[in-house]
Residue, then its C-alpha position, 0 to 999 in steps of 0.5 A: m499500498i505505501n509503495r502503491i501511495d508513493e508511486l502517485r504524483f502531486r506536481t502541478h496544480a490538476e493532480k493536486h486538485e484530482m487528489s483532493h477529491l479523492y481524499e474528500d471521498k475518503i472524508k466523507n465515507m467516514g462520515n457516512a459509516g455512522r461513527n462521529g459522522g459530523e466530526y469528521y464531515t460537514p455536507r460540502p454543499l451547505i459549508t459551501t452555502i455557509v462561505k456564500v452568505v458570510a462572503p469573506k474578503i482577501g485580506e480577512k482572517i478566517y477561523d474555525g476553532a474546531v476545524g476537523s477535517a477543515g472543510f470549511l477552511c478548504e472551501a473558503f479557500d477555493y471562494l476567495k482564490n476563484s473570487k477574482s484575478l489574483t495579484t502575487k501579493e494577493t495570492e501570498i496573503l492567501q497562503k500565509r496569512t487567510f487562514y487558522g484553525k485549531e483542532k484538539k484531536s490527533l486523527a482529525y488533526i492529521i486529516g484537516i491538515m492534508n485536505m488543506i494542502l491538497h487543495g492548494v494551502e501550502a503551510p496550513n495554521i492550524i494548531h493541535t490543541n484543545t481550543l476550550a482550555e485558553n481562557l476568555a479573558d486573556i483573549q486580546e485584540k491581536d488574537r481576534y479573527d474578522v470570519v468566523l466559520a465552524n460547526p463545533p462538536f454535538g452532544g461533547k461534554e467538558r470537565a469543570e476546569v475547562q468550565q472556569n475559561f468561560p463565564i458562563k458554565t456549562g458543560e455543552t461543548a458547544s455552547l463554550f464554543l459559541q462564547h469562544f466564537i463571539k469573544i474571538l471575533k474582531a468588531g464587525g466580524k461575520a460568523g456562520v456557526v452550525i450548532k444544535n437546534t435545540f440552542l434556540s429553546n433550551t432553558d437551562n440558566a446557561s442557553v438562555a444566557i448564551r442567547k442574550t449574549l449573542l443578541e445584545s453583542c452581535n447582530l444575528h441577521t439569518v437562522l437557517d434550520l436545516p431537516g433531519g438526516t443533513f448530518t449522516g449518523a449524528g442523529v440531530k437537528t441543527v441549525v446555521l447561526f449568521f451574525e456580525k459582532g458589534s451590533s445588537t440584533k434588531k431583527v432575525w431572519f428565519y428560514q426553513l429548509n423544507l425538502d421534499r424527501n427524506l436525507g440520507k446516505t443516498n440521498a444526500l444534501n445538494e447545492k440545487d436543494l438550497e439555492d432558494f435559501i441564497e437568493k431569498q437570504k440577500t433580500f431576507a426575503d418572506g416566503p412558504n417557507s421564510w419569516s422575520i421577527d422583530v427582537q425589540a431593544p432592551m427595555g431599560r436599566d435596573t436601578s435596584k441597589k442590588s442591580t448597581a451593586l453587581r455592576n459596580t462589583g463586575t467593573s472593579t473585578k475587570a479592572l483590577k483584573g485588567r481585562d480588555t474593556s472594549e465595547e463590544d466585550n462588555a455583555l460576554s465579559g460581565l456575565d460571570g454572575i448571569a446565570d443564577s438570576v434568570n428567574d424572573g427576566r432581569y439579569p442584574s449583572l447587566g441590568y437589562s430586561a429581557p427583550s418582550g418579543l422573545g420573552s424572559t428566555y429569550d426563545l428564538s425557537a419561532k415557528n413558520p407563520n406561513k406554514k399550514e396548520e395540518a388538521a389535529l389528529r383526533q382520539p382513538q377514543d373519538i375514532l372508535e365512537e364514531m365507527k360504532a355510531l355508524d355500524a349502529e347506522s347501517a344496522e338500522i338501515l339493513n333491518s328496513i331494506l329487510e322489512l321490506i322483502 
């Protein structure tokens, strides 16, 4: 096998391109095997769509903190490489100072490095490390990125010592990653992140606090609701969150991807399935599968003594620790005590009431108002009673006929 591989040629661009497709197919097969499918393989049509919507530009630093097989970075490289005729300087920027990633698992790290090389990135900036081991308080402006593209692991659980690196404590891996992505984005930075759809509606304190942070520190402009079966072997429904950091959310546009078939290994998601989403997302147009909800601005500050004391305490603590005090980080860095304060919709650590459009839990699981309501199914008892009545009516008619004979 080693001798056969040694015979393969990688000299020309065409040979590398062909090899990259073969390699992608192998990664896809690993995902379709049902073992950690989402870890190794995110469907390429979905990645392509996310990259198109986020629309990175040459000169921007692009980051994936859960790099896996580096599908997002490879697709972003292809997107930028083909976006225009590149100068020598732009080619150098694209090769050396554009794509960055981190990966915890050894096998995924190796797969990701090789995938990027085969796609034409000669020196991938991928680090073999646990992204979540980095304390959010230590992230400075120089550490930030312009674009985040990621599909963090589903359903993982983190140890207590890892949770200490985050202002909002939770064992849910994806929730910790989302905090990391919000923090590591530059002001004005853009993101497309895949996450379980239960994130939109979970009522545990951590989920509510993270949704609040997302809505207040970022403009969550688009939510793409994906059908079951999008990720082969993962067994969960997912959504894609598109947001920009630096301004709070005023309106969220939802798109529910409804297909006329069940997705699976032999019937996978394709780019045509997502064409309508891409077209409508440009103008946030309403349609049978798309709608918008208004997210009202926070209702004003809580001026109670308790709230004022907590805010003052948070500020002095931050000053003592020498933390970054930039405006876009205030929401995230001031949330150390928020998880205990969700009971009535007010958050003393920030002094804001929940937006009235979402309720005190910041629930984002909006239902499609354009979808026709299906008739409610009747209870079995009601059906049986109707059958008995019809049988009795039939018996009466038969008796009437018999009397006539």
